[in-house]
C-alpha positions as CSV (number, residue, x, y, z in Angstrom):
1,X,131.3,0.2,148.2
2,X,128.1,-1.7,147.5
3,X,126.5,-1.5,144.1
4,X,122.7,-1.0,143.8
5,X,119.9,1.1,145.3
6,X,118.8,1.3,148.9
7,X,115.2,0.6,149.9
8,X,114.6,4.3,150.6
9,X,115.8,5.3,147.1
10,X,113.5,2.7,145.4
11,X,110.5,3.9,147.5
12,X,111.2,7.6,146.6
13,X,111.5,6.6,142.9
14,X,108.2,4.6,143.0
15,X,106.4,7.5,144.8
16,X,107.6,10.0,142.1
17,X,106.6,7.6,139.3
18,X,103.2,7.1,140.9
19,X,102.6,10.8,141.3
20,X,103.6,11.5,137.7
21,X,101.5,8.6,136.4
22,X,98.4,9.9,138.2
23,X,98.9,13.3,136.7
24,X,99.3,11.9,133.2
25,X,96.3,9.6,133.5
26,X,94.0,12.4,134.9
27,X,95.0,14.6,132.0
28,X,94.3,11.9,129.5
29,X,90.8,11.3,131.0
30,X,90.1,15.0,130.7
31,X,91.2,14.9,127.0
32,X,88.9,12.0,126.3
33,X,86.0,13.9,127.8
34,X,86.8,17.0,125.7
35,X,87.1,14.9,122.6
36,X,83.8,13.2,123.2
37,X,82.1,16.6,123.8
38,X,83.6,18.0,120.6
39,X,82.4,15.0,118.7
40,X,78.9,15.4,120.0
41,X,78.9,19.1,119.1
42,X,80.3,18.4,115.6
43,X,77.4,15.8,115.1
44,X,74.9,18.4,116.2
45,X,76.3,21.0,113.7
46,X,76.0,18.5,110.8
47,X,72.4,17.6,111.7
48,X,71.3,21.2,112.2
49,X,73.0,22.4,109.1
50,X,71.4,19.7,106.9
51,X,68.0,20.2,108.5
52,X,68.0,24.0,108.3
53,X,69.1,24.0,104.6
54,X,66.3,21.6,103.8
55,X,63.8,23.7,105.7
56,X,64.7,26.8,103.7
57,X,64.4,24.9,100.4
58,X,61.5,22.6,101.0
59,X,59.2,24.4,103.5
60,X,55.9,25.9,102.6
61,X,54.2,29.0,104.1
62,X,50.5,29.3,103.4
63,X,47.4,31.0,104.7
64,X,45.1,29.0,106.9
65,X,42.0,31.1,107.8
66,X,43.3,34.1,109.7
67,X,46.7,32.6,110.5
68,X,49.6,31.4,108.4
69,X,51.2,27.9,108.6
70,X,54.8,27.0,108.0
71,X,55.2,23.4,107.1
72,X,58.8,22.2,107.5
73,X,60.1,18.7,106.5
74,X,61.4,16.5,109.2
75,X,65.2,16.1,109.4
76,X,66.6,13.4,107.1
77,X,69.0,12.4,109.8
78,X,69.0,12.9,113.6
79,X,72.1,10.9,114.6
80,X,70.5,10.0,117.9
81,X,69.5,13.6,118.9
82,X,66.0,14.4,120.0
83,X,64.7,17.3,118.0
84,X,62.4,20.2,119.0
85,X,61.4,23.0,116.8
86,X,60.1,26.5,117.3
87,X,59.1,29.1,114.7
88,X,58.6,32.8,114.6
89,X,57.9,35.5,112.1
90,X,58.4,39.2,111.6
91,X,57.7,42.0,109.1
92,X,61.2,43.5,109.2
93,X,64.5,42.9,110.9
94,X,63.9,45.5,113.6
95,X,60.9,43.7,115.0
96,X,61.3,41.3,117.9
97,X,60.9,37.5,117.4
98,X,58.5,35.5,119.6
99,X,59.0,31.8,119.1
100,X,56.2,29.3,119.5
101,X,56.5,25.5,119.4
102,X,55.8,23.5,116.3
103,X,53.8,20.3,116.3
104,X,54.9,17.0,114.8
105,X,52.5,16.2,111.9
106,X,54.0,12.9,110.8
107,X,56.4,13.6,107.9
108,X,56.5,17.4,108.6
109,X,56.5,19.9,111.4
110,X,53.6,22.4,111.4
111,X,54.2,25.8,112.8
112,X,51.7,28.7,113.1
113,X,53.5,31.9,112.2
114,X,51.5,35.1,111.9
115,X,52.5,38.7,111.9
116,X,50.3,41.7,112.4
117,X,50.2,44.6,110.1
118,X,47.9,47.5,111.2
119,X,46.5,45.2,113.9
120,X,45.4,42.7,111.2
121,X,47.0,39.2,110.8
122,X,49.2,39.1,107.8
123,X,51.9,36.9,106.1
124,X,55.3,37.5,107.6
125,X,58.1,38.8,105.4
126,X,60.6,36.8,107.4
127,X,60.2,33.5,109.1
128,X,62.7,32.0,111.6
129,X,63.3,28.5,113.0
130,X,65.0,27.6,116.2
131,X,66.1,24.0,116.4
132,X,67.1,22.3,119.6
133,X,69.1,19.1,119.5
134,X,69.5,17.1,122.8
135,X,71.7,14.1,123.5
136,X,73.6,12.9,126.6
137,X,72.3,15.7,128.8
138,X,73.5,18.5,126.4
139,X,71.3,20.8,124.4
140,X,72.5,22.6,121.2
141,X,70.4,25.4,119.8
142,X,70.6,26.6,116.2
143,X,68.7,29.4,114.4
144,X,67.9,30.3,110.8
145,X,65.8,33.1,109.3
146,X,64.7,33.6,105.7
147,X,62.1,35.2,103.5
148,X,59.5,32.5,102.6
């Protein structure tokens, strides 16, 4: 009896090895994509949390004629995200929110936030910010509401 493997046995073994290697490599590539996406989301959470905490502490809400202006400091860090900001206000938690875009005013964002009380413009009891962070084709939206 001869020792060793036949050509057919070697080809079958190589085919099985190639098939298993392809499955493992495609799984690893999927894991890398998931890991990259999770890292991007984690960065977005850090940026948004830092920004919204600063907004609550350092923003000002003042009367400007018949409307009210919310001035919000710019984020201390963006980590490569593009930032867009919207603001809204309401008199109580049962009222609906209607967000309007804020404008970039250099070192701050300026948002016009006015509520109506008896059909007269009034200061809102609650103000809300919606922050959108964009990077690599993904958009992350965060929201915070507080009494100014």
